C-alpha positions, 0 to 999 in steps of 0.5 A: 349315420346309421348306414355308415354304422352298418357299413362299418359293422359289415366290413369287419364282418367281411374282414374277420371272415376272410381272416378265418378262411385264410387261416383254415387253408394255413392250418390244413396245409401245415398239417399236411406238411408235417404228415408229409414229413412223417411219411417221408420219415417212415419210408426212410425206415422201410429203405433201411429194412429193405437194405438189411433184409438183402443184407441178410439175404433174405428176399424183401418184396414185402418191404419194397410193397410197402415202400411202394405204398407209402411212396404212393400216399407221399406223392398224393399228398405232395400234389396236395401241398403244391396245389395250396401253395400255388393256390394260396401262394404259401412257400412249400418247404422242400422234401428232405432228401433221402439219406441213401440219395445221391445228387443228380441221381435219377430214381429208375423206371418202374419196370415191375411193381416192386422196382420202385423199392429196390431202386431206394434200397440198392443205394443204401446196400451199395453204401454198406457194402463199400464201407464194409470193404474200407474196414477189411485189411488187405495188407496180409493178402498184398503182402503174399503172406499165408494163404 
């Protein structure tokens, strides 16, 4: 009986250790998902700042450099999440699409160090320009009104 009691205690101890070890990667995984979502939100804010700078005619190189830094951190975090998801069979929530992204639109190659930020900014700038052009009343011009 003593041996069976020892075996039961060891089995319970092993199960508790496994359960604790499983909770730790799960907590880490969800903490990283939350951090990834925060970086994604920060990246969208930088996209808007760059679009506003370009709209105002200012150089957005500083914002593009910041976009690159945040995007690199986001990429590394995404890789870590994918690794944890595969190793522990977790379901990885998809990364939300940026507000200015279009379905099937590929990110352009990084020809120089700021190309990535420019590629993220241009769709927002294009959308704002098209919205502004739709608001213009062309009826006087088309009717041959006063010049």
